[in-house]
N, C-alpha and C positions, 0 to 999 in steps of 0.2 A: 819207697820216697825216703833219698836219703837228707839228714836234718845236719845243718852246720851252725855252729853257736856264733862265729863270728864272720863276718863277710869275708875279712882277710885269709880265712880258711876255705874259701871256697873255690875248688879248679875252674879255672875261664871256660867256659862252652863255647863254640865256634859261632852256634846259632842258639842263642837264648830267647825265649820269649818270656816278660817278667812282669809283675805288678809290685804292688807296696802297699802296707798297709797295717795297722794291728787288725784287723780282723776278729776284733771279739764277739765270740757268740759264734761264728760261722753261720749267722743266719740267711735267711734265703735273698735277701740282696749282695750278700757277699758270693752265696754261691752262685748268681747268674754272671758274677765276674768271672768265678773261678771256670766254670763252662764255657765261657768266651775264651777266657786264656789257654785252657788245654785244646779248646778247637784252633785257635790260632796257632799253637805249637804243632800241633799235626800238622795244618797248613806248610807252614816252613819247612816242616821235618826235622824239627827243632824240638829243644827241652823247656818245659815249662818250671818258673822259678817263683817263688813267693816269698819277698824279704819283709818280713816283719820285726818287731822290736819288744823286748823286755828289759826293764820293766816298762809296762804304759806309758808313754811318753808325758802323760798327765801327772803322774806319779813327780817328775822332776820339774815340769812346768807349770802346776799348780798344786806342789803340796799341800796346801791346806784345806783342798777338798775329796772326801773318800773315793776310792776309785769305783767301787760295785762292778767287778769284773763278771760278767758272763760265763767266762773260760779262764781257767788258769791259762799258762803258755804251754804245759803239759797237756790239758786237754784239748787244746786248739789245734797240736801239732796231731793228735789222735786223729780229730775230724776232717783236717787237712789232709790225711795220707788217705782216708776213704776216698777223697774227691778221685784220686787217681796223679794228682801233683806229681813231679819230678823231684822237684828239690826245694827244701825250704831252709831258708836262713835266719835264725835269729839273731838279729842284732842288738847288744847290750847299749840300751840308750842311755848314754853318759851324758856329762855336760859338754864334754869337746866334742862327742857325735852331732848333740844339740846345735853348736855352732857350725857345721858347715855347710858353706852356701848353696842354694839350690842348683847352680851351674856344677860346682866341684860335683855334688853328690852324683849329677847324671853322668858328668864326663867321667869323672874318675872311681866311681864305685857300678854304677851300672852299666856305662860302656866299657871301658879298659880292664874292670875286674871280671862281673860278672859275664860281660860278653851280650849283652843286650842287642837283638837286631829289631825287637819290635814290644812296645812297652803297651800295655792293658791296663787303664784306669779307670774307676767309676767315675761318676760326674763331680766337678767340684772337689775334684783329689786337690790337695796342697802339700808339700814339701818343702823340706830344706828350711836351715835358719830364720825362727818366725813364722814358718809358715810361708815363705815368700813366692815359690814357686808354685806354679800353675800352668794350667792343660797348653795355655796360650805361650808361656814358656818353654813347654814341652815342642810344641810345634815350630818354634824359632831354631833349638837345639836339634832336632831331628837331622834336617839335611843335611845339618854343618858338620855331626858327629856320626851319621851313618846309621842312624835305626829309625823305623817307622814309630806311630804313637795312635794309638784308638783310642778313644772315651767310651765305656758304656753312656748309651742315651740317657739323660733324667729322667725320661719316659720310662724304659725298662725297669729301671728301680723303682721308679715313685708307686707304678703298677700294680707292684708287691705290697703297697701299703706298709713298709717294715722299716723297722729304723732298731739301733740298738737302744737308744732312748725309750721307744715305744715300749719296749721288750722289759726293759728294768721297770718302768710305769706298773705295766702289767702284774710285775712278779709282787712288788709293793702291795699291788691291791691283793694278792692274794690269786688273780686270773691266769693258773699256770694253764691252762687251755688254752686262752688265747697269745702268750708267749709261745706254746708248741706250735700251734701255729705259725708263726712269723720265723720260728726258728727251724722248722719242719720237723721237728721232734721233742719230746718229753722235755724240760728243762732240769739239769740236773749237778749234784754234786761230789763231790768226790773226798773221802776221810777214811777215817781207820776206827774200828771198835774199839773203846776204851773202858777200862774199869769204870762203872759208877756205883751209887749206893745200893744197888738191886731193889729198890723198893717197888719195882714192880712186880717182882718175883711174889712180894708178899699179899700182891691183890692179884693172883693168878691170869698179869698180863707182863709174861719179861720183857723188858725192851733191853737193846742194844744202843749204848751212847756213843753218838757220833764224833769222834774227836778229830785233831789234827786235819780240819779245814783252813784252807786257804785264808790269811786276814784280808783280804782284798775280796773274797768271794762274796758275791750277792747273795744272800739266802731270802726266798719267799716270804710273807707276812705272816705272823704267828697264827697258828693255827695246826687245824689236824689236816692228813691229806692222806688221798688214797694212793699208793708210790708201787713200784717195783723197782727190785735191788737186784745189782750185780755183784758176784763174789769174784774180785779181781784177780786173788792168790791162788789161780787154779793152777794145776801142773799144765804145761806146754800141750798143745792139741787136744785139751778137752775142752768141751761143748759148755759154754758157759749158760746156766739158763736160769733167765728173769726170775726173781721168787717175789711172788706177791705177799704185800705187806701194807701197814696201816702207820703212818710217821705223825708224830706230834712236834712240832718245831714252837717251842713255846717255854716261860716261865716259871712252869707248872704252880699255880697259885695255889690251888688244893692240895699240895705236897710240902713245897720248899720254894716258894717266892724267889726268885734271882737271876741272876744270868739268863738268856734265853740258852737253850739245849736242844739238839737237834738227836730225837729218839725213834726207834724204829723196831715195830713188836712185827715178827713172819710171822704170815697167816698159816702157813705150815713147819709143825714140828720138825725136832730134829735135827737143826743147823746148832753148833757152837763156833759164834764168830767172835769172842774173844781176839786181838790180834791181827785180825783180817782187815783188808781195805777192801771197802762196799765203795758203788757209786750208787746213789739214790737219784731215783728218777720220779719227780710230780707228776702224778697222773690228773688229779682232780682234789682241787681243797673242798673238805665235806663241811666244817665249821670252823668260828672263829674259838680261840681260846678264852675260857670262863671258869671261876672258882664253882667248887660245888660245895653243897652243905655239910655232906658228910660221905666217908670212904665210900660205902656201898652207893651213895648215888654215880659217886665216880667209877666207880666199877660196873656199875649197868651201863652208863652212856659209853665208857671205854665198848662193851660188848657190842651195843650197837653201831659203834662207829667202825667196828670190825668184820659187822656184818655188811653195813654198807660201803665198804670197802671193797669185800669180795664180791658184791654184785657190781660195781664201778668195775673193777678188773676184769671181770668175766665177760662183759661188756663190751670193755674197752679195746 
């Protein structure tokens, strides 16, 4: 997959089959659109193109609300590359871009610049200034500007019982298994191991503090989780083995209550993680976060958490 950071940089294709949207999460519903996009491109012997936006349009349109992204733009690109997509255009969503009329978006950008011969869109897709563009508009434009338009039926999407909103709600409730079903994979976050206070070492459970998390990335409910960890900074060609771990995302009320922190304790010894980029996949929530009456009680519970995580990860 080739990625372009602005639609102006894209080399116009003779036969482009395209779709547009944020595709946050690249969940099962998005995957249905992608499958149809790729099949349609094969039918026309053309190239599959996805136009997405960064930052998320809500950052500009509704800055008063938190974004709570399921995927950063980098994570989204990785997932889209795995789908077999030919081209990804990450269009900067600026105020000027948001004011482009739906007709101009279709004619000037999709048809003239990208080279669209067929447009594949999800049900009730809106586009252009003030979301004025609709499927009905596209059906009007198509014969005038020489492209076809195909809408994925609402039934095909709704039958999956999935939406980004539902996934966010599940994650906020700690229901990471429910979210994984809708995403078709465990939910993950990407960050870097940073220096902590090394308190975990003093109680026999060294942890890696995960920093560098995207400010808009949604994290699941506070609590303890069985997780799998990818080490991302491996030499080229090295097989990355997911490491079993137990993670705590919380305010650590038994130690030093404060801002929520994501900590990971590997269930296998011998890994020096400082400075490494990690991807943490949330497999199952083991319990909520609560304060313990003593350090000994905390140590005992962490030991039980580790044992429970091992059981989950062996069977999961």
